[in-house]
Backbone and ligand atoms as CSV (ligand in chain L), in Angstrom:
chain,resi,resn,atom,element,x,y,z
A,1,UNK,N,N,88.862,-16.183,-25.425
A,1,UNK,CA,C,87.818,-15.212,-25.017
A,1,UNK,C,C,87.220,-15.620,-23.668
A,2,UNK,N,N,87.436,-14.848,-22.621
A,2,UNK,CA,C,86.999,-15.305,-21.283
A,2,UNK,C,C,85.561,-14.956,-20.942
A,3,UNK,N,N,84.711,-14.710,-21.940
A,3,UNK,CA,C,83.350,-14.264,-21.629
A,3,UNK,C,C,82.623,-15.246,-20.703
A,4,UNK,N,N,82.688,-16.546,-21.026
A,4,UNK,CA,C,81.948,-17.522,-20.220
A,4,UNK,C,C,82.467,-17.564,-18.792
A,5,UNK,N,N,83.788,-17.372,-18.640
A,5,UNK,CA,C,84.403,-17.376,-17.308
A,5,UNK,C,C,83.982,-16.148,-16.505
A,6,UNK,N,N,83.770,-15.050,-17.214
A,6,UNK,CA,C,83.442,-13.792,-16.528
A,6,UNK,C,C,81.987,-13.746,-16.052
A,7,UNK,N,N,81.121,-14.499,-16.739
A,7,UNK,CA,C,79.691,-14.393,-16.418
A,7,UNK,C,C,79.372,-14.688,-14.943
A,8,UNK,N,N,79.884,-15.810,-14.374
A,8,UNK,CA,C,79.573,-16.048,-12.957
A,8,UNK,C,C,80.146,-14.970,-12.040
A,9,UNK,N,N,81.289,-14.399,-12.418
A,9,UNK,CA,C,81.889,-13.330,-11.600
A,9,UNK,C,C,80.999,-12.087,-11.631
A,10,UNK,N,N,80.439,-11.800,-12.796
A,10,UNK,CA,C,79.551,-10.635,-12.915
A,10,UNK,C,C,78.288,-10.855,-12.083
A,11,UNK,N,N,77.749,-12.052,-12.160
A,11,UNK,CA,C,76.547,-12.357,-11.364
A,11,UNK,C,C,76.842,-12.203,-9.876
A,12,UNK,N,N,78.032,-12.678,-9.459
A,12,UNK,CA,C,78.404,-12.596,-8.035
A,12,UNK,C,C,78.538,-11.141,-7.593
A,13,UNK,N,N,79.152,-10.302,-8.423
A,13,UNK,CA,C,79.310,-8.877,-8.085
A,13,UNK,C,C,77.929,-8.235,-7.935
A,14,UNK,N,N,77.036,-8.532,-8.870
A,14,UNK,CA,C,75.727,-7.872,-8.859
A,14,UNK,C,C,74.853,-8.321,-7.689
A,15,UNK,N,N,75.116,-9.543,-7.200
A,15,UNK,CA,C,74.323,-10.080,-6.089
A,15,UNK,C,C,74.669,-9.451,-4.740
A,16,UNK,N,N,75.870,-8.816,-4.672
A,16,UNK,CA,C,76.364,-8.288,-3.398
A,16,UNK,C,C,75.480,-7.145,-2.925
A,17,UNK,N,N,74.466,-7.472,-2.145
A,17,UNK,CA,C,73.503,-6.473,-1.698
A,17,UNK,C,C,74.084,-5.404,-0.788
A,18,UNK,N,N,75.257,-5.685,-0.161
A,18,UNK,CA,C,75.807,-4.706,0.803
A,18,UNK,C,C,76.317,-3.443,0.124
A,19,UNK,N,N,76.803,-3.564,-1.129
A,19,UNK,CA,C,77.378,-2.369,-1.750
A,19,UNK,C,C,76.362,-1.690,-2.668
A,20,UNK,N,N,76.582,-0.381,-2.887
A,20,UNK,CA,C,75.668,0.397,-3.718
A,20,UNK,C,C,75.711,-0.107,-5.155
A,21,UNK,N,N,74.691,0.233,-5.914
A,21,UNK,CA,C,74.661,-0.161,-7.326
A,21,UNK,C,C,75.866,0.449,-8.046
A,22,UNK,N,N,76.206,1.705,-7.741
A,22,UNK,CA,C,77.365,2.369,-8.395
A,22,UNK,C,C,78.644,1.583,-8.156
A,23,UNK,N,N,78.823,1.105,-6.928
A,23,UNK,CA,C,80.046,0.354,-6.608
A,23,UNK,C,C,80.063,-0.980,-7.349
A,24,UNK,N,N,78.898,-1.611,-7.439
A,24,UNK,CA,C,78.831,-2.891,-8.165
A,24,UNK,C,C,79.125,-2.667,-9.652
A,25,UNK,N,N,78.610,-1.568,-10.198
A,25,UNK,CA,C,78.891,-1.272,-11.612
A,25,UNK,C,C,80.375,-0.967,-11.806
A,26,UNK,N,N,80.969,-0.271,-10.837
A,26,UNK,CA,C,82.410,0.021,-10.910
A,26,UNK,C,C,83.211,-1.283,-10.955
A,27,UNK,N,N,82.813,-2.240,-10.098
A,27,UNK,CA,C,83.533,-3.524,-10.058
A,27,UNK,C,C,83.400,-4.265,-11.385
A,28,UNK,N,N,82.233,-4.158,-12.018
A,28,UNK,CA,C,82.052,-4.792,-13.330
A,28,UNK,C,C,82.954,-4.118,-14.360
A,29,UNK,N,N,82.997,-2.790,-14.346
A,29,UNK,CA,C,83.874,-2.056,-15.284
A,29,UNK,C,C,85.320,-2.510,-15.106
A,30,UNK,N,N,85.755,-2.594,-13.849
A,30,UNK,CA,C,87.147,-2.987,-13.579
A,30,UNK,C,C,87.404,-4.426,-14.016
A,31,UNK,N,N,86.456,-5.309,-13.731
A,31,UNK,CA,C,86.604,-6.721,-14.115
A,31,UNK,C,C,86.769,-6.857,-15.631
A,32,UNK,N,N,85.918,-6.153,-16.369
A,32,UNK,CA,C,85.970,-6.259,-17.837
A,32,UNK,C,C,87.273,-5.663,-18.370
A,33,UNK,N,N,87.643,-4.503,-17.833
A,33,UNK,CA,C,88.866,-3.845,-18.321
A,33,UNK,C,C,90.110,-4.701,-18.033
A,34,UNK,N,N,90.139,-5.317,-16.860
A,34,UNK,CA,C,91.322,-6.094,-16.474
A,34,UNK,C,C,91.405,-7.440,-17.213
A,35,UNK,N,N,90.263,-7.992,-17.595
A,35,UNK,CA,C,90.269,-9.358,-18.141
A,35,UNK,C,C,90.132,-9.470,-19.645
A,36,UNK,N,N,89.728,-8.391,-20.281
A,36,UNK,CA,C,89.603,-8.443,-21.744
A,36,UNK,C,C,90.624,-7.458,-22.296
A,37,UNK,N,N,91.624,-7.999,-22.956
A,37,UNK,CA,C,92.832,-7.227,-23.283
A,37,UNK,C,C,92.528,-5.992,-24.120
A,38,UNK,N,N,91.510,-6.067,-24.984
A,38,UNK,CA,C,91.229,-4.940,-25.876
A,38,UNK,C,C,90.143,-4.012,-25.331
A,39,UNK,N,N,89.712,-4.219,-24.072
A,39,UNK,CA,C,88.790,-3.273,-23.411
A,39,UNK,C,C,89.662,-2.298,-22.600
A,40,UNK,N,N,89.863,-1.096,-23.104
A,40,UNK,CA,C,90.778,-0.160,-22.448
A,40,UNK,C,C,90.070,0.914,-21.621
A,41,UNK,N,N,88.808,1.134,-21.899
A,41,UNK,CA,C,87.974,2.034,-21.077
A,41,UNK,C,C,86.581,1.433,-21.086
A,42,UNK,N,N,86.015,1.268,-19.890
A,42,UNK,CA,C,84.693,0.651,-19.770
A,42,UNK,C,C,83.846,1.527,-18.851
A,43,UNK,N,N,82.693,1.952,-19.327
A,43,UNK,CA,C,81.851,2.800,-18.472
A,43,UNK,C,C,80.373,2.627,-18.766
A,44,UNK,N,N,79.561,3.038,-17.779
A,44,UNK,CA,C,78.109,3.050,-17.934
A,44,UNK,C,C,77.629,4.498,-17.956
A,45,UNK,N,N,76.827,4.824,-18.956
A,45,UNK,CA,C,76.117,6.108,-18.990
A,45,UNK,C,C,74.634,5.813,-18.786
A,46,UNK,N,N,73.942,6.743,-18.068
A,46,UNK,CA,C,72.495,6.611,-17.903
A,46,UNK,C,C,71.806,7.928,-18.239
A,47,UNK,N,N,70.548,7.822,-18.659
A,47,UNK,CA,C,69.748,9.021,-18.924
A,47,UNK,C,C,69.739,9.874,-17.657
A,48,UNK,N,N,69.984,11.181,-17.830
A,48,UNK,CA,C,70.094,12.089,-16.695
A,48,UNK,C,C,68.717,12.647,-16.323
A,49,UNK,N,N,68.032,11.942,-15.438
A,49,UNK,CA,C,66.689,12.372,-15.020
A,49,UNK,C,C,65.762,12.471,-16.218
A,50,UNK,N,N,65.055,13.614,-16.338
A,50,UNK,CA,C,64.164,13.750,-17.494
A,50,UNK,C,C,64.806,14.583,-18.600
A,51,UNK,N,N,66.138,14.819,-18.480
A,51,UNK,CA,C,66.827,15.584,-19.527
A,51,UNK,C,C,67.184,14.680,-20.711
A,52,UNK,N,N,67.283,15.287,-21.874
A,52,UNK,CA,C,67.656,14.550,-23.085
A,52,UNK,C,C,69.169,14.464,-23.173
A,53,UNK,N,N,69.770,13.880,-22.154
A,53,UNK,CA,C,71.233,13.757,-22.110
A,53,UNK,C,C,71.628,12.538,-21.284
A,54,UNK,N,N,72.863,12.080,-21.519
A,54,UNK,CA,C,73.416,10.959,-20.773
A,54,UNK,C,C,74.377,11.495,-19.715
A,55,UNK,N,N,74.413,10.797,-18.582
A,55,UNK,CA,C,75.350,11.182,-17.528
A,55,UNK,C,C,76.232,9.981,-17.222
A,56,UNK,N,N,77.527,10.220,-17.129
A,56,UNK,CA,C,78.462,9.132,-16.832
A,56,UNK,C,C,78.249,8.642,-15.403
A,57,UNK,N,N,78.159,7.334,-15.253
A,57,UNK,CA,C,78.078,6.709,-13.928
A,57,UNK,C,C,79.442,6.091,-13.639
A,58,UNK,N,N,79.500,4.824,-13.295
A,58,UNK,CA,C,80.774,4.186,-12.964
A,58,UNK,C,C,81.583,3.908,-14.217
A,59,UNK,N,N,82.913,3.974,-14.092
A,59,UNK,CA,C,83.780,3.660,-15.227
A,59,UNK,C,C,85.144,3.202,-14.728
A,60,UNK,N,N,85.879,2.512,-15.596
A,60,UNK,CA,C,87.261,2.123,-15.322
A,60,UNK,C,C,88.106,2.565,-16.508
A,61,UNK,N,N,89.223,3.212,-16.216
A,61,UNK,CA,C,90.082,3.754,-17.270
A,61,UNK,C,C,90.364,5.215,-16.990
A,62,UNK,N,N,90.949,5.890,-17.964
A,62,UNK,CA,C,91.300,7.300,-17.803
A,62,UNK,C,C,90.047,8.143,-17.567
A,63,UNK,N,N,90.152,9.149,-16.669
A,63,UNK,CA,C,89.018,10.065,-16.512
A,63,UNK,C,C,88.704,10.752,-17.840
A,64,UNK,N,N,87.426,11.045,-18.077
A,64,UNK,CA,C,87.017,11.700,-19.316
A,64,UNK,C,C,86.324,13.025,-18.993
A,65,UNK,N,N,86.465,14.000,-19.890
A,65,UNK,CA,C,85.738,15.276,-19.745
A,65,UNK,C,C,84.267,15.094,-20.094
A,66,UNK,N,N,83.960,13.991,-20.800
A,66,UNK,CA,C,82.615,13.840,-21.351
A,66,UNK,C,C,81.707,13.092,-20.379
A,67,UNK,N,N,81.411,13.783,-19.276
A,67,UNK,CA,C,80.560,13.173,-18.249
A,67,UNK,C,C,79.080,13.413,-18.562
A,68,UNK,N,N,78.803,14.410,-19.391
A,68,UNK,CA,C,77.432,14.663,-19.863
A,68,UNK,C,C,77.472,14.663,-21.390
A,69,UNK,N,N,76.613,13.860,-22.009
A,69,UNK,CA,C,76.567,13.793,-23.478
A,69,UNK,C,C,75.121,13.990,-23.930
A,70,UNK,N,N,74.843,15.068,-24.699
A,70,UNK,CA,C,73.474,15.279,-25.182
A,70,UNK,C,C,73.035,14.147,-26.117
A,71,UNK,N,N,71.748,13.804,-26.064
A,71,UNK,CA,C,71.203,12.803,-26.984
A,71,UNK,C,C,71.530,13.231,-28.421
A,72,UNK,N,N,71.961,12.283,-29.235
A,72,UNK,CA,C,72.270,12.556,-30.637
A,72,UNK,C,C,73.745,12.861,-30.885
A,73,UNK,N,N,74.464,13.258,-29.828
A,73,UNK,CA,C,75.880,13.630,-29.998
A,73,UNK,C,C,76.800,12.438,-29.736
A,74,UNK,N,N,77.781,12.267,-30.619
A,74,UNK,CA,C,78.760,11.196,-30.434
A,74,UNK,C,C,78.123,9.824,-30.627
A,75,UNK,N,N,78.929,8.799,-30.429
A,75,UNK,CA,C,78.439,7.427,-30.577
A,75,UNK,C,C,77.415,7.148,-29.482
A,76,UNK,N,N,77.738,7.582,-28.269
A,76,UNK,CA,C,76.843,7.337,-27.132
A,76,UNK,C,C,75.493,8.012,-27.337
A,77,UNK,N,N,75.524,9.283,-27.706
A,77,UNK,CA,C,74.281,10.041,-27.900
A,77,UNK,C,C,73.432,9.469,-29.023
A,78,UNK,N,N,74.082,8.907,-30.038
A,78,UNK,CA,C,73.325,8.291,-31.142
A,78,UNK,C,C,72.621,7.019,-30.673
A,79,UNK,N,N,73.290,6.241,-29.812
A,79,UNK,CA,C,72.677,5.009,-29.304
A,79,UNK,C,C,71.492,5.336,-28.384
A,80,UNK,N,N,71.575,6.480,-27.700
A,80,UNK,CA,C,70.471,6.899,-26.824
A,80,UNK,C,C,69.186,7.095,-27.629
A,81,UNK,N,N,69.323,7.478,-28.913
A,81,UNK,CA,C,68.109,7.681,-29.726
A,81,UNK,C,C,67.811,6.512,-30.669
A,82,UNK,N,N,68.830,5.753,-31.071
A,82,UNK,CA,C,68.605,4.656,-32.031
A,82,UNK,C,C,68.122,3.375,-31.346
A,83,UNK,N,N,68.459,3.218,-30.053
A,83,UNK,CA,C,68.153,1.989,-29.284
A,83,UNK,C,C,68.868,0.764,-29.850
A,84,UNK,N,N,69.940,0.994,-30.619
A,84,UNK,CA,C,70.628,-0.144,-31.255
A,84,UNK,C,C,72.102,-0.146,-30.875
A,85,UNK,N,N,72.691,-1.340,-30.860
A,85,UNK,CA,C,74.140,-1.449,-30.660
A,85,UNK,C,C,74.854,-0.639,-31.729
A,86,UNK,N,N,75.972,-0.037,-31.350
A,86,UNK,CA,C,76.788,0.707,-32.317
A,86,UNK,C,C,78.228,0.202,-32.177
A,87,UNK,N,N,78.699,-0.495,-33.212
A,87,UNK,CA,C,80.063,-1.006,-33.206
A,87,UNK,C,C,80.875,-0.177,-34.189
A,88,UNK,N,N,81.887,0.488,-33.685
A,88,UNK,CA,C,82.727,1.357,-34.516
A,88,UNK,C,C,84.109,0.709,-34.652
A,89,UNK,N,N,84.385,0.224,-35.859
A,89,UNK,CA,C,85.665,-0.459,-36.087
A,89,UNK,C,C,86.823,0.535,-36.103
A,90,UNK,N,N,86.536,1.763,-36.611
A,90,UNK,CA,C,87.583,2.775,-36.755
A,90,UNK,C,C,86.965,4.135,-36.415
A,91,UNK,N,N,87.322,4.666,-35.261
A,91,UNK,CA,C,86.672,5.911,-34.822
A,91,UNK,C,C,86.990,7.083,-35.759
A,92,UNK,N,N,88.122,7.016,-36.446
A,92,UNK,CA,C,88.512,8.105,-37.370
A,92,UNK,C,C,87.531,8.231,-38.541
A,93,UNK,N,N,86.846,7.129,-38.856
A,93,UNK,CA,C,85.909,7.139,-39.987
A,93,UNK,C,C,84.536,7.693,-39.600
A,94,UNK,N,N,84.343,8.061,-38.320
A,94,UNK,CA,C,83.046,8.560,-37.846
A,94,UNK,C,C,83.030,10.087,-37.794
A,95,UNK,N,N,82.007,10.707,-38.359
A,95,UNK,CA,C,81.863,12.169,-38.257
A,95,UNK,C,C,81.331,12.570,-36.891
A,96,UNK,N,N,80.280,11.868,-36.452
A,96,UNK,CA,C,79.630,12.202,-35.186
A,96,UNK,C,C,80.262,11.359,-34.084
A,97,UNK,N,N,81.450,11.774,-33.670
A,97,UNK,CA,C,82.222,11.018,-32.681
A,97,UNK,C,C,82.850,12.004,-31.710
A,98,UNK,N,N,82.809,11.672,-30.413
A,98,UNK,CA,C,83.432,12.521,-29.389
A,98,UNK,C,C,84.696,11.812,-28.916
A,99,UNK,N,N,85.845,12.396,-29.200
A,99,UNK,CA,C,87.116,11.760,-28.827
A,99,UNK,C,C,87.399,11.967,-27.343
A,100,UNK,N,N,87.735,10.873,-26.661
A,100,UNK,CA,C,88.089,10.964,-25.235
A,100,UNK,C,C,89.590,10.858,-25.069
A,101,UNK,N,N,90.251,10.119,-25.951
A,101,UNK,CA,C,91.699,9.930,-25.848
A,101,UNK,C,C,92.233,9.677,-27.252
A,102,UNK,N,N,93.427,10.186,-27.519
A,102,UNK,CA,C,93.996,10.001,-28.859
A,102,UNK,C,C,94.372,8.536,-29.109
A,103,UNK,N,N,94.441,7.746,-28.037
A,103,UNK,CA,C,94.831,6.332,-28.194
A,103,UNK,C,C,93.690,5.441,-28.670
A,104,UNK,N,N,92.449,5.945,-28.578
A,104,UNK,CA,C,91.302,5.083,-28.884
A,104,UNK,C,C,91.178,4.874,-30.390
A,105,UNK,N,N,91.035,3.602,-30.776
A,105,UNK,CA,C,90.901,3.240,-32.196
A,105,UNK,C,C,89.493,2.773,-32.542
A,106,UNK,N,N,88.813,2.158,-31.559
A,106,UNK,CA,C,87.506,1.557,-31.831
A,106,UNK,C,C,86.610,1.693,-30.602
A,107,UNK,N,N,85.313,1.545,-30.830
A,107,UNK,CA,C,84.367,1.727,-29.723
A,107,UNK,C,C,83.143,0.844,-29.942
A,108,UNK,N,N,82.565,0.362,-28.841
A,108,UNK,CA,C,81.281,-0.349,-28.921
A,108,UNK,C,C,80.368,0.216,-27.836
A,109,UNK,N,N,79.132,0.502,-28.221
A,109,UNK,CA,C,78.134,0.990,-27.264
A,109,UNK,C,C,76.897,0.108,-27.404
A,110,UNK,N,N,76.440,-0.437,-26.277
A,110,UNK,CA,C,75.276,-1.334,-26.266
A,110,UNK,C,C,74.245,-0.753,-25.300
A,111,UNK,N,N,73.018,-0.496,-25.787
A,111,UNK,CA,C,72.002,0.103,-24.923
A,111,UNK,C,C,71.523,-0.842,-23.831
A,112,UNK,N,N,71.050,-0.236,-22.741
A,112,UNK,CA,C,70.560,-0.991,-21.587
A,112,UNK,C,C,69.064,-0.672,-21.427
A,113,UNK,N,N,68.258,-1.722,-21.458
A,113,UNK,CA,C,66.805,-1.539,-21.441
A,113,UNK,C,C,66.198,-2.002,-20.122
A,114,UNK,N,N,65.243,-1.218,-19.630
A,114,UNK,CA,C,64.398,-1.676,-18.527
A,114,UNK,C,C,62.963,-1.616,-19.035
A,115,UNK,N,N,62.300,-2.783,-19.022
A,115,UNK,CA,C,60.926,-2.889,-19.562
A,115,UNK,C,C,60.829,-2.265,-20.957
A,116,UNK,N,N,61.817,-2.538,-21.785
A,116,UNK,CA,C,61.787,-2.074,-23.173
A,116,UNK,C,C,62.213,-0.627,-23.364
A,117,UNK,N,N,62.507,0.078,-22.248
A,117,UNK,CA,C,62.906,1.487,-22.363
A,117,UNK,C,C,64.428,1.610,-22.279
A,118,UNK,N,N,64.989,2.363,-23.213
A,118,UNK,CA,C,66.443,2.585,-23.262
A,118,UNK,C,C,66.823,3.581,-22.163
A,119,UNK,N,N,67.403,3.080,-21.074
A,119,UNK,CA,C,67.700,3.940,-19.911
A,119,UNK,C,C,69.181,4.290,-19.804
A,120,UNK,N,N,70.014,3.642,-20.614
A,120,UNK,CA,C,71.448,3.900,-20.511
A,120,UNK,C,C,72.216,2.988,-21.447
A,121,UNK,N,N,73.481,2.804,-21.130
A,121,UNK,CA,C,74.317,2.026,-22.057
A,121,UNK,C,C,75.646,1.664,-21.409
A,122,UNK,N,N,76.252,0.620,-21.959
A,122,UNK,CA,C,77.640,0.340,-21.613
A,122,UNK,C,C,78.479,0.783,-22.805
A,123,UNK,N,N,79.590,1.444,-22.500
A,123,UNK,CA,C,80.458,2.015,-23.538
A,123,UNK,C,C,81.870,1.475,-23.332
A,124,UNK,N,N,82.445,0.910,-24.380
A,124,UNK,CA,C,83.811,0.387,-24.302
A,124,UNK,C,C,84.661,1.050,-25.378
A,125,UNK,N,N,85.812,1.563,-24.970
A,125,UNK,CA,C,86.794,2.085,-25.922
A,125,UNK,C,C,87.941,1.087,-26.023
A,126,UNK,N,N,88.466,0.924,-27.239
A,126,UNK,CA,C,89.601,0.025,-27.427
A,126,UNK,C,C,90.753,0.743,-28.118
A,127,UNK,N,N,91.955,0.464,-27.669
A,127,UNK,CA,C,93.147,1.002,-28.330
A,127,UNK,C,C,93.610,0.090,-29.468
A,128,UNK,N,N,92.880,-1.014,-29.662
A,128,UNK,CA,C,93.172,-1.964,-30.746
A,128,UNK,C,C,92.219,-1.666,-31.910
A,129,UNK,N,N,92.716,-1.605,-33.145
A,129,UNK,CA,C,91.795,-1.361,-34.264
A,129,UNK,C,C,90.862,-2.551,-34.514
A,130,UNK,N,N,89.594,-2.258,-34.767
A,130,UNK,CA,C,88.590,-3.246,-35.177
A,130,UNK,C,C,88.607,-4.545,-34.353
A,131,UNK,N,N,88.468,-4.467,-33.037
A,131,UNK,CA,C,88.601,-5.687,-32.226
A,131,UNK,C,C,87.268,-6.373,-31.905
A,132,UNK,N,N,86.134,-5.686,-32.136
A,132,UNK,CA,C,84.861,-6.194,-31.599
A,132,UNK,C,C,84.149,-7.106,-32.592
A,133,UNK,N,N,83.570,-8.201,-32.058
A,133,UNK,CA,C,82.822,-9.156,-32.882
A,133,UNK,C,C,81.401,-9.257,-32.322
A,134,UNK,N,N,80.612,-10.107,-32.972
A,134,UNK,CA,C,79.248,-10.340,-32.467
A,134,UNK,C,C,79.269,-10.975,-31.084
A,135,UNK,N,N,80.356,-11.675,-30.766
A,135,UNK,CA,C,80.476,-12.257,-29.419
A,135,UNK,C,C,80.502,-11.158,-28.361
A,136,UNK,N,N,81.202,-10.046,-28.669
A,136,UNK,CA,C,81.209,-8.912,-27.733
A,136,UNK,C,C,79.791,-8.355,-27.579
A,137,UNK,N,N,79.102,-8.217,-28.703
A,137,UNK,CA,C,77.727,-7.672,-28.644
A,137,UNK,C,C,76.829,-8.549,-27.776
A,138,UNK,N,N,76.875,-9.887,-28.014
A,138,UNK,CA,C,76.007,-10.785,-27.245
A,138,UNK,C,C,76.385,-10.743,-25.766
A,139,UNK,N,N,77.689,-10.719,-25.479
A,139,UNK,CA,C,78.161,-10.686,-24.092
A,139,UNK,C,C,77.711,-9.389,-23.401
A,140,UNK,N,N,77.890,-8.253,-24.058
A,140,UNK,CA,C,77.541,-6.972,-23.433
A,140,UNK,C,C,76.026,-6.819,-23.289
A,141,UNK,N,N,75.266,-7.404,-24.217
A,141,UNK,CA,C,73.803,-7.427,-24.057
A,141,UNK,C,C,73.449,-8.209,-22.794
A,142,UNK,N,N,74.139,-9.327,-22.611
A,142,UNK,CA,C,73.909,-10.149,-21.418
A,142,UNK,C,C,74.256,-9.354,-20.147
A,143,UNK,N,N,75.395,-8.677,-20.155
A,143,UNK,CA,C,75.806,-7.866,-18.993
A,143,UNK,C,C,74.709,-6.847,-18.680
A,144,UNK,N,N,74.228,-6.150,-19.706
A,144,UNK,CA,C,73.216,-5.117,-19.479
A,144,UNK,C,C,71.907,-5.712,-18.939
A,145,UNK,N,N,71.562,-6.915,-19.389
A,145,UNK,CA,C,70.351,-7.563,-18.860
A,145,UNK,C,C,70.498,-7.838,-17.358
A,146,UNK,N,N,71.700,-8.271,-16.974
A,146,UNK,CA,C,71.946,-8.536,-15.544
A,146,UNK,C,C,71.860,-7.242,-14.740
A,147,UNK,N,N,72.461,-6.166,-15.289
A,147,UNK,CA,C,72.451,-4.867,-14.604
A,147,UNK,C,C,71.015,-4.354,-14.495
A,148,UNK,N,N,70.239,-4.527,-15.567
A,148,UNK,CA,C,68.841,-4.052,-15.569
A,148,UNK,C,C,68.056,-4.703,-14.429
A,149,UNK,N,N,68.318,-5.989,-14.179
A,149,UNK,CA,C,67.616,-6.686,-13.098
A,149,UNK,C,C,67.918,-6.031,-11.757
A,150,UNK,N,N,69.202,-5.667,-11.558
A,150,UNK,CA,C,69.597,-5.053,-10.293
A,150,UNK,C,C,68.999,-3.654,-10.168
A,151,UNK,N,N,68.938,-2.933,-11.299
A,151,UNK,CA,C,68.379,-1.583,-11.256
A,151,UNK,C,C,66.878,-1.608,-10.964
A,152,UNK,N,N,66.232,-2.690,-11.390
A,152,UNK,CA,C,64.792,-2.814,-11.164
A,152,UNK,C,C,64.514,-3.184,-9.707
A,153,UNK,N,N,65.355,-4.071,-9.175
A,153,UNK,CA,C,65.192,-4.498,-7.779
A,153,UNK,C,C,66.549,-4.510,-7.088
A,154,UNK,N,N,67.072,-3.312,-6.712
A,154,UNK,CA,C,68.423,-3.239,-6.153
A,154,UNK,C,C,68.491,-3.891,-4.773
L,1,SME,N1,N,83.437,8.352,-27.694
L,1,SME,C1,C,82.156,8.563,-27.081
L,1,SME,C2,C,82.265,9.521,-25.918
L,1,SME,C3,C,82.458,8.851,-24.606
L,1,SME,S1,S,84.051,8.345,-24.367
L,1,SME,O1,O,84.339,7.246,-25.309
L,1,SME,C4,C,84.298,7.853,-22.827
L,1,SME,C5,C,81.161,9.066,-28.102
L,1,SME,O2,O,81.537,9.378,-29.234
L,1,SME,O3,O,79.997,9.184,-27.747
């Protein structure tokens, strides 16, 4: 598990003041997708202004039609209202799920907080069944904390 190895790389990407926040988030998505074998789609969604919906920001992987997701809809929309990590071992077993690709078997969504407010999330799709552990949750929470710092003081 290369999580510890990836942490300094993520910090270095986020520190790069010359590039926009979107570009830095894109680089993080690409880094995670390329280095963690079971991360097949990695993206950040953020609350869309004052609307009760999420808007897709940077991502790595196949383009998705689901660039806007209403709060409450799908795994992402549920995390927008629950404020809790959502680990889906088998997407077929979920009723409230928005399919992006027939290859996806599992999904993890971890909310991103600024000053205690749920402003967005990191979303990972996996083509491997049931691949996510608590280590993924702790790692992605850490990633979101780093991103939150940059969003607060870009
Ligand atoms: N599967 C998500 C939709 C976003 S895609 O995975 C990129 C959901 O159910 O909310």
